[in-house]
N, CA, C and O atoms as CSV, one atom per row, in Angstrom:
chain,resi,resn,atom,element,x,y,z
A,1,MET,N,N,56.605,-116.887,237.808
A,1,MET,CA,C,55.916,-115.422,237.907
A,1,MET,C,C,54.652,-115.549,238.984
A,1,MET,O,O,53.754,-116.391,238.980
A,2,LYS,N,N,54.839,-114.600,239.780
A,2,LYS,CA,C,53.788,-114.608,240.879
A,2,LYS,C,C,52.750,-113.107,240.254
A,2,LYS,O,O,53.144,-111.990,239.918
A,3,THR,N,N,51.473,-113.628,240.291
A,3,THR,CA,C,50.350,-112.707,239.917
A,3,THR,C,C,50.112,-111.637,240.766
A,3,THR,O,O,50.462,-111.592,241.945
A,4,SER,N,N,49.545,-110.824,240.193
A,4,SER,CA,C,48.853,-109.618,241.094
A,4,SER,C,C,47.521,-109.946,241.927
A,4,SER,O,O,46.517,-110.167,241.250
A,5,TYR,N,N,47.402,-110.004,243.375
A,5,TYR,CA,C,46.264,-110.205,243.705
A,5,TYR,C,C,44.720,-109.538,242.631
A,5,TYR,O,O,43.667,-110.176,242.650
A,6,THR,N,N,44.807,-108.723,242.106
A,6,THR,CA,C,44.036,-107.962,241.561
A,6,THR,C,C,44.079,-108.179,240.014
A,6,THR,O,O,43.379,-107.545,239.224
A,7,GLU,N,N,44.988,-109.157,239.667
A,7,GLU,CA,C,45.183,-109.530,238.133
A,7,GLU,C,C,44.294,-110.049,237.623
A,7,GLU,O,O,43.923,-110.764,238.555
A,8,PRO,N,N,43.580,-110.269,236.762
A,8,PRO,CA,C,42.241,-110.999,236.516
A,8,PRO,C,C,43.191,-112.183,235.710
A,8,PRO,O,O,43.755,-111.745,234.707
A,9,VAL,N,N,43.398,-113.402,235.977
A,9,VAL,CA,C,43.655,-114.614,235.564
A,9,VAL,C,C,42.862,-115.808,235.192
A,9,VAL,O,O,43.113,-116.475,234.189
A,10,TYR,N,N,41.794,-116.091,236.109
A,10,TYR,CA,C,41.373,-117.041,236.494
A,10,TYR,C,C,40.041,-117.049,234.998
A,10,TYR,O,O,39.573,-115.950,234.703
A,11,THR,N,N,39.606,-118.170,234.277
A,11,THR,CA,C,38.327,-118.272,233.676
A,11,THR,C,C,37.478,-118.266,234.406
A,11,THR,O,O,37.662,-118.339,235.621
A,12,ILE,N,N,35.604,-118.121,233.512
A,12,ILE,CA,C,34.887,-118.477,234.657
A,12,ILE,C,C,35.177,-120.047,235.071
A,12,ILE,O,O,35.453,-120.351,236.231
A,13,GLY,N,N,35.109,-120.776,234.264
A,13,GLY,CA,C,35.417,-122.429,234.220
A,13,GLY,C,C,36.176,-122.566,235.769
A,13,GLY,O,O,35.848,-123.489,236.514
A,14,ILE,N,N,37.005,-121.764,236.095
A,14,ILE,CA,C,38.361,-122.032,236.600
A,14,ILE,C,C,37.843,-121.691,238.261
A,14,ILE,O,O,38.028,-122.367,239.273
A,15,ALA,N,N,37.167,-120.442,238.097
A,15,ALA,CA,C,36.804,-119.693,239.224
A,15,ALA,C,C,35.427,-120.585,239.972
A,15,ALA,O,O,35.293,-120.697,241.190
A,16,ALA,N,N,34.526,-121.136,238.990
A,16,ALA,CA,C,33.403,-121.811,239.119
A,16,ALA,C,C,34.347,-123.127,240.012
A,16,ALA,O,O,34.109,-123.345,241.200
A,17,LYS,N,N,35.047,-123.646,239.502
A,17,LYS,CA,C,35.623,-124.994,240.599
A,17,LYS,C,C,36.011,-124.547,241.635
A,17,LYS,O,O,35.877,-125.237,242.645
A,18,PHE,N,N,36.669,-123.132,241.721
A,18,PHE,CA,C,37.087,-122.984,243.161
A,18,PHE,C,C,35.961,-123.089,244.028
A,18,PHE,O,O,35.978,-123.805,245.029
A,19,LEU,N,N,34.883,-122.331,243.644
A,19,LEU,CA,C,33.882,-121.826,244.534
A,19,LEU,C,C,32.865,-123.086,244.500
A,19,LEU,O,O,31.899,-123.277,245.239
A,20,LYS,N,N,33.287,-123.792,243.571
A,20,LYS,CA,C,31.938,-125.064,243.823
A,20,LYS,C,C,30.678,-124.912,243.384
A,20,LYS,O,O,29.769,-125.584,243.872
A,21,VAL,N,N,30.446,-123.917,242.310
A,21,VAL,CA,C,29.551,-123.722,241.891
A,21,VAL,C,C,29.451,-123.641,240.408
A,21,VAL,O,O,30.505,-123.685,239.772
A,22,CYS,N,N,28.162,-123.512,239.687
A,22,CYS,CA,C,28.594,-123.856,238.229
A,22,CYS,C,C,28.679,-122.517,237.664
A,22,CYS,O,O,28.198,-121.524,238.210
A,23,PRO,N,N,29.324,-122.516,236.522
A,23,PRO,CA,C,29.306,-121.144,235.727
A,23,PRO,C,C,28.038,-120.168,235.460
A,23,PRO,O,O,28.251,-118.956,235.493
A,24,ALA,N,N,26.948,-120.563,235.241
A,24,ALA,CA,C,25.548,-119.890,235.307
A,24,ALA,C,C,25.754,-119.204,236.698
A,24,ALA,O,O,25.723,-117.979,236.813
A,25,THR,N,N,25.935,-119.931,237.599
A,25,THR,CA,C,25.525,-119.185,239.002
A,25,THR,C,C,26.448,-117.783,238.926
A,25,THR,O,O,25.905,-116.685,239.048
A,26,LEU,N,N,27.872,-117.919,238.717
A,26,LEU,CA,C,28.708,-116.406,238.222
A,26,LEU,C,C,28.040,-115.347,237.445
A,26,LEU,O,O,27.863,-114.155,237.695
A,27,ARG,N,N,27.688,-116.144,236.357
A,27,ARG,CA,C,27.066,-115.304,235.338
A,27,ARG,C,C,25.724,-114.553,235.967
A,27,ARG,O,O,25.641,-113.328,235.886
A,28,ILE,N,N,24.847,-115.209,236.496
A,28,ILE,CA,C,23.602,-114.541,237.461
A,28,ILE,C,C,24.482,-113.841,238.608
A,28,ILE,O,O,23.903,-112.821,238.983
A,29,TRP,N,N,25.405,-114.003,239.127
A,29,TRP,CA,C,25.573,-112.742,240.209
A,29,TRP,C,C,26.069,-111.761,239.482
A,29,TRP,O,O,25.991,-110.614,239.920
A,30,GLU,N,N,26.598,-111.986,238.390
A,30,GLU,CA,C,27.238,-110.868,237.471
A,30,GLU,C,C,26.390,-109.815,236.859
A,30,GLU,O,O,26.693,-108.622,236.892
A,31,ARG,N,N,25.308,-110.290,236.293
A,31,ARG,CA,C,23.955,-109.859,235.876
A,31,ARG,C,C,22.850,-109.233,237.181
A,31,ARG,O,O,21.954,-108.481,236.798
A,32,LYS,N,N,22.924,-109.506,238.460
A,32,LYS,CA,C,22.375,-108.879,239.219
A,32,LYS,C,C,23.416,-108.080,239.967
A,32,LYS,O,O,23.120,-107.750,241.116
A,33,GLY,N,N,24.629,-107.711,239.469
A,33,GLY,CA,C,25.215,-106.656,240.059
A,33,GLY,C,C,25.855,-106.610,241.100
A,33,GLY,O,O,25.963,-105.603,241.800
A,34,LEU,N,N,26.650,-108.335,241.456
A,34,LEU,CA,C,27.341,-108.593,242.678
A,34,LEU,C,C,28.806,-108.425,242.623
A,34,LEU,O,O,29.591,-108.091,243.510
A,35,ILE,N,N,29.035,-108.782,241.174
A,35,ILE,CA,C,30.472,-108.819,240.742
A,35,ILE,C,C,30.779,-108.464,239.447
A,35,ILE,O,O,30.101,-108.974,238.555
A,36,LYS,N,N,31.778,-107.594,239.120
A,36,LYS,CA,C,32.172,-107.515,237.904
A,36,LYS,C,C,33.492,-107.895,237.364
A,36,LYS,O,O,34.556,-107.302,237.541
A,37,PRO,N,N,33.308,-108.802,236.787
A,37,PRO,CA,C,34.470,-109.712,236.399
A,37,PRO,C,C,35.518,-108.556,235.316
A,37,PRO,O,O,35.036,-107.439,235.124
A,38,ALA,N,N,36.718,-108.839,234.747
A,38,ALA,CA,C,37.218,-108.170,233.582
A,38,ALA,C,C,36.857,-108.931,232.564
A,38,ALA,O,O,36.642,-110.141,232.634
A,39,ARG,N,N,36.771,-108.155,231.456
A,39,ARG,CA,C,36.336,-108.974,230.204
A,39,ARG,C,C,37.075,-108.720,228.942
A,39,ARG,O,O,37.063,-107.649,228.336
A,40,LEU,N,N,37.777,-109.884,228.564
A,40,LEU,CA,C,38.684,-109.828,227.083
A,40,LEU,C,C,37.847,-110.255,225.869
A,40,LEU,O,O,37.637,-111.422,225.537
A,41,SER,N,N,37.463,-109.313,225.342
A,41,SER,CA,C,36.424,-109.888,224.255
A,41,SER,C,C,35.014,-110.427,224.924
A,41,SER,O,O,34.601,-109.754,225.868
A,42,LYS,N,N,34.395,-111.337,224.609
A,42,LYS,CA,C,33.648,-111.819,225.471
A,42,LYS,C,C,33.726,-112.603,226.512
A,42,LYS,O,O,32.718,-113.121,226.992
A,43,ASN,N,N,35.061,-112.811,227.045
A,43,ASN,CA,C,35.111,-114.124,228.150
A,43,ASN,C,C,35.353,-113.210,229.445
A,43,ASN,O,O,36.010,-112.169,229.461
A,44,ARG,N,N,34.744,-113.760,230.445
A,44,ARG,CA,C,35.512,-113.168,231.857
A,44,ARG,C,C,36.497,-113.695,232.099
A,44,ARG,O,O,37.083,-114.698,231.690
A,45,PHE,N,N,36.714,-112.729,233.020
A,45,PHE,CA,C,38.381,-113.364,233.484
A,45,PHE,C,C,38.268,-112.787,235.256
A,45,PHE,O,O,37.913,-111.653,235.579
A,46,TYR,N,N,38.602,-113.708,236.055
A,46,TYR,CA,C,38.661,-113.178,237.390
A,46,TYR,C,C,39.997,-112.879,238.216
A,46,TYR,O,O,40.905,-113.533,237.704
A,47,SER,N,N,40.355,-112.288,239.078
A,47,SER,CA,C,41.349,-112.105,239.860
A,47,SER,C,C,41.095,-112.689,241.472
A,47,SER,O,O,39.948,-112.825,241.898
A,48,GLN,N,N,41.987,-112.929,242.089
A,48,GLN,CA,C,42.220,-113.446,243.072
A,48,GLN,C,C,41.304,-112.581,244.441
A,48,GLN,O,O,41.034,-113.225,245.455
A,49,CYS,N,N,40.951,-111.309,244.334
A,49,CYS,CA,C,40.070,-110.554,245.009
A,49,CYS,C,C,38.748,-110.870,244.507
A,49,CYS,O,O,37.803,-110.931,245.294
A,50,ASP,N,N,38.635,-111.023,243.591
A,50,ASP,CA,C,37.280,-111.547,242.601
A,50,ASP,C,C,36.646,-112.452,243.597
A,50,ASP,O,O,35.666,-112.229,244.307
A,51,ILE,N,N,37.541,-113.733,243.498
A,51,ILE,CA,C,37.571,-114.911,244.006
A,51,ILE,C,C,37.037,-114.951,245.543
A,51,ILE,O,O,36.133,-115.656,245.988
A,52,GLU,N,N,37.890,-113.945,246.273
A,52,GLU,CA,C,37.573,-113.901,247.649
A,52,GLU,C,C,35.987,-113.110,247.967
A,52,GLU,O,O,35.284,-113.356,248.947
A,53,ARG,N,N,35.645,-112.072,246.816
A,53,ARG,CA,C,34.617,-111.539,247.157
A,53,ARG,C,C,33.519,-112.528,246.566
A,53,ARG,O,O,32.450,-112.700,247.151
A,54,LEU,N,N,33.815,-113.118,245.470
A,54,LEU,CA,C,32.682,-114.203,245.577
A,54,LEU,C,C,32.477,-115.330,246.411
A,54,LEU,O,O,31.351,-115.816,246.506
A,55,GLU,N,N,33.433,-115.789,247.017
A,55,GLU,CA,C,33.329,-116.858,248.569
A,55,GLU,C,C,32.451,-116.079,249.455
A,55,GLU,O,O,31.664,-116.645,250.214
A,56,ASP,N,N,32.550,-114.914,249.391
A,56,ASP,CA,C,31.675,-113.936,250.584
A,56,ASP,C,C,30.446,-114.039,250.183
A,56,ASP,O,O,29.557,-114.178,251.023
A,57,ILE,N,N,30.135,-113.988,248.725
A,57,ILE,CA,C,29.071,-113.720,248.018
A,57,ILE,C,C,28.063,-115.012,248.322
A,57,ILE,O,O,26.930,-115.076,248.800
A,58,LYS,N,N,29.017,-116.034,247.813
A,58,LYS,CA,C,28.373,-117.466,248.341
A,58,LYS,C,C,27.910,-117.573,249.693
A,58,LYS,O,O,26.700,-117.571,249.920
A,59,ASN,N,N,28.819,-117.675,250.682
A,59,ASN,CA,C,28.679,-117.407,251.990
A,59,ASN,C,C,27.199,-117.041,252.511
A,59,ASN,O,O,26.422,-117.771,253.127
A,60,LEU,N,N,26.984,-115.410,252.002
A,60,LEU,CA,C,26.068,-114.784,252.682
A,60,LEU,C,C,24.956,-115.590,251.948
A,60,LEU,O,O,24.126,-116.023,252.746
A,61,ILE,N,N,24.732,-115.882,250.763
A,61,ILE,CA,C,23.423,-116.689,250.199
A,61,ILE,C,C,23.069,-117.645,250.167
A,61,ILE,O,O,21.905,-117.966,249.926
A,62,GLN,N,N,24.366,-118.673,250.501
A,62,GLN,CA,C,24.163,-120.194,250.893
A,62,GLN,C,C,23.795,-120.427,252.405
A,62,GLN,O,O,22.842,-121.095,252.806
A,63,LYS,N,N,24.786,-119.708,253.228
A,63,LYS,CA,C,24.905,-120.027,254.480
A,63,LYS,C,C,23.816,-119.342,255.302
A,63,LYS,O,O,22.908,-119.831,255.975
A,64,LYS,N,N,24.232,-117.800,255.008
A,64,LYS,CA,C,23.400,-116.859,255.728
A,64,LYS,C,C,21.725,-116.575,255.630
A,64,LYS,O,O,20.853,-116.012,256.292
A,65,ARG,N,N,21.880,-117.474,254.142
A,65,ARG,CA,C,20.633,-117.370,253.638
A,65,ARG,C,C,19.866,-116.326,253.575
A,65,ARG,O,O,18.702,-116.370,253.972
A,66,ILE,N,N,20.663,-114.760,252.840
A,66,ILE,CA,C,20.448,-113.520,252.600
A,66,ILE,C,C,20.024,-113.724,250.971
A,66,ILE,O,O,20.464,-114.605,250.233
A,67,ASN,N,N,19.291,-112.932,250.703
A,67,ASN,CA,C,18.927,-112.722,249.150
A,67,ASN,C,C,19.720,-111.856,248.691
A,67,ASN,O,O,20.438,-111.166,249.416
A,68,ILE,N,N,19.685,-111.770,247.199
A,68,ILE,CA,C,20.792,-111.025,246.310
A,68,ILE,C,C,20.476,-109.555,247.000
A,68,ILE,O,O,21.437,-108.874,247.359
A,69,GLU,N,N,19.143,-109.072,247.183
A,69,GLU,CA,C,19.233,-107.377,247.010
A,69,GLU,C,C,20.272,-107.109,248.865
A,69,GLU,O,O,21.045,-106.230,249.246
A,70,GLY,N,N,19.814,-108.159,249.416
A,70,GLY,CA,C,20.518,-108.019,251.247
A,70,GLY,C,C,21.824,-108.128,250.864
A,70,GLY,O,O,22.618,-107.294,251.298
A,71,VAL,N,N,22.342,-109.320,249.860
A,71,VAL,CA,C,23.479,-109.027,249.655
A,71,VAL,C,C,24.706,-107.804,249.007
A,71,VAL,O,O,25.930,-107.754,249.132
A,72,LYS,N,N,23.492,-106.701,248.123
A,72,LYS,CA,C,24.287,-106.181,247.654
A,72,LYS,C,C,24.336,-104.833,248.296
A,72,LYS,O,O,25.056,-103.911,247.913
A,73,ASN,N,N,23.303,-104.789,249.553
A,73,ASN,CA,C,23.076,-103.931,250.302
A,73,ASN,C,C,24.688,-104.068,251.480
A,73,ASN,O,O,25.378,-103.111,251.833
A,74,ILE,N,N,24.879,-105.356,251.809
A,74,ILE,CA,C,25.751,-105.500,252.633
A,74,ILE,C,C,27.416,-105.097,252.190
A,74,ILE,O,O,28.393,-104.529,252.677
A,75,LEU,N,N,27.003,-105.801,250.938
A,75,LEU,CA,C,28.781,-105.395,250.260
A,75,LEU,C,C,28.572,-103.879,249.783
A,75,LEU,O,O,29.532,-103.182,250.112
A,76,SER,N,N,27.940,-103.442,249.349
A,76,SER,CA,C,28.397,-102.002,249.057
A,76,SER,C,C,28.151,-100.993,250.353
A,76,SER,O,O,28.177,-99.805,250.030
A,77,SER,N,N,27.908,-101.263,251.818
A,77,SER,CA,C,27.718,-100.604,253.092
A,77,SER,C,C,29.236,-100.487,253.308
A,77,SER,O,O,30.093,-101.345,253.096
A,78,THR,N,N,29.354,-99.452,253.694
A,78,THR,CA,C,30.918,-98.891,254.549
A,78,THR,C,C,31.100,-99.321,255.804
A,78,THR,O,O,30.516,-98.731,256.713
A,79,LYS,N,N,32.045,-100.559,256.115
A,79,LYS,CA,C,32.267,-101.419,257.088
A,79,LYS,C,C,32.951,-100.555,258.309
A,79,LYS,O,O,33.639,-99.596,257.960
A,80,CYS,N,N,32.845,-100.767,259.417
A,80,CYS,CA,C,33.449,-99.919,260.429
A,80,CYS,C,C,34.922,-100.163,260.396
A,80,CYS,O,O,35.620,-99.296,260.921
A,81,TRP,N,N,35.378,-100.973,259.981
A,81,TRP,CA,C,37.089,-101.064,259.623
A,81,TRP,C,C,37.295,-100.086,258.487
A,81,TRP,O,O,38.504,-99.853,258.460
A,82,GLU,N,N,36.826,-99.570,257.766
A,82,GLU,CA,C,37.224,-98.895,256.722
A,82,GLU,C,C,36.954,-97.413,257.372
A,82,GLU,O,O,37.765,-96.541,257.060
A,83,ILE,N,N,36.090,-97.128,258.077
A,83,ILE,CA,C,36.054,-95.790,258.783
A,83,ILE,C,C,37.119,-95.694,259.634
A,83,ILE,O,O,37.951,-94.787,259.623
A,84,LYS,N,N,37.089,-96.736,260.453
A,84,LYS,CA,C,38.355,-96.570,261.635
A,84,LYS,C,C,39.816,-96.589,261.303
A,84,LYS,O,O,40.710,-96.179,262.043
A,85,LYS,N,N,39.994,-97.230,259.830
A,85,LYS,CA,C,41.396,-97.546,259.134
A,85,LYS,C,C,42.037,-98.358,260.273
A,85,LYS,O,O,42.981,-97.952,260.951
A,86,CYS,N,N,41.384,-99.632,260.424
A,86,CYS,CA,C,42.010,-100.430,261.308
A,86,CYS,C,C,43.591,-101.087,260.541
A,86,CYS,O,O,43.768,-101.266,259.336
A,87,ARG,N,N,44.303,-101.274,261.339
A,87,ARG,CA,C,45.477,-101.781,260.978
A,87,ARG,C,C,45.619,-103.050,260.377
A,87,ARG,O,O,44.557,-103.672,260.346
A,88,PRO,N,N,46.855,-103.794,259.759
A,88,PRO,CA,C,46.402,-104.710,259.577
A,88,PRO,C,C,46.715,-105.857,260.834
A,88,PRO,O,O,47.745,-105.849,261.509
A,89,GLY,N,N,45.571,-106.854,260.989
A,89,GLY,CA,C,45.711,-107.509,261.922
A,89,GLY,C,C,44.613,-107.171,263.103
A,89,GLY,O,O,44.212,-108.025,263.894
A,90,GLU,N,N,44.258,-106.018,263.101
A,90,GLU,CA,C,43.113,-105.652,264.053
A,90,GLU,C,C,41.835,-105.997,263.812
A,90,GLU,O,O,41.090,-106.363,264.721
A,91,LYS,N,N,41.391,-105.898,262.332
A,91,LYS,CA,C,40.214,-106.602,262.280
A,91,LYS,C,C,40.074,-107.630,262.292
A,91,LYS,O,O,38.979,-107.825,262.819
A,92,GLU,N,N,40.749,-108.997,261.887
A,92,GLU,CA,C,41.037,-110.321,262.124
A,92,GLU,C,C,40.540,-110.581,263.592
A,92,GLU,O,O,40.055,-111.683,263.846
A,93,VAL,N,N,40.648,-109.504,264.691
A,93,VAL,CA,C,39.747,-110.285,266.050
A,93,VAL,C,C,38.857,-109.242,266.239
A,93,VAL,O,O,38.518,-109.059,267.408
A,94,CYS,N,N,38.240,-108.275,265.127
A,94,CYS,CA,C,37.019,-107.534,265.539
A,94,CYS,C,C,36.018,-108.687,265.602
A,94,CYS,O,O,36.073,-109.681,264.878
A,95,PRO,N,N,34.944,-108.412,266.700
A,95,PRO,CA,C,33.922,-109.394,266.752
A,95,PRO,C,C,32.580,-108.826,265.284
A,95,PRO,O,O,31.706,-109.448,264.680
A,96,VAL,N,N,32.975,-107.658,265.244
A,96,VAL,CA,C,32.008,-107.174,264.218
A,96,VAL,C,C,32.521,-107.725,262.499
A,96,VAL,O,O,31.732,-108.096,261.629
A,97,TYR,N,N,33.777,-107.655,262.383
A,97,TYR,CA,C,34.295,-107.890,261.164
A,97,TYR,C,C,34.431,-109.731,260.845
A,97,TYR,O,O,34.656,-110.240,259.747
A,98,LEU,N,N,34.209,-110.485,262.204
A,98,LEU,CA,C,34.135,-111.792,262.135
A,98,LEU,C,C,32.746,-112.380,261.732
A,98,LEU,O,O,32.503,-113.408,261.099
A,99,LYS,N,N,31.792,-111.338,262.335
A,99,LYS,CA,C,30.589,-111.658,261.825
A,99,LYS,C,C,29.838,-111.680,260.635
A,99,LYS,O,O,28.725,-112.147,260.392
A,100,TYR,N,N,30.994,-110.844,259.658
A,100,TYR,CA,C,30.349,-110.856,258.250
A,100,TYR,C,C,31.521,-111.151,257.424
A,100,TYR,O,O,31.610,-110.656,256.301
A,101,LYS,N,N,32.601,-112.069,257.987
A,101,LYS,CA,C,33.558,-112.413,257.271
A,101,LYS,C,C,32.688,-114.023,256.542
A,101,LYS,O,O,33.286,-114.737,255.737
């Protein structure tokens, strides 16, 4: 059975292992408003889409050295490929897209 890209199936522990961060880091990023995982009772669940967003967040914070407020601004801004409605495959060769990937 194949799961949907947006279906929340990964626990916080599994998501943290994928990302090579501790679960507390994911809780902090949630508290700061960078990610909003699905909740079932008090447990957090992440989708594949969430995992990819978290990889972007981790890259911006750890590799690009951008603070959390800066990351929030980047993630909330409208990207040029969203405005231009790039077709699949176009944005992957766009220098602006590659810079923020």
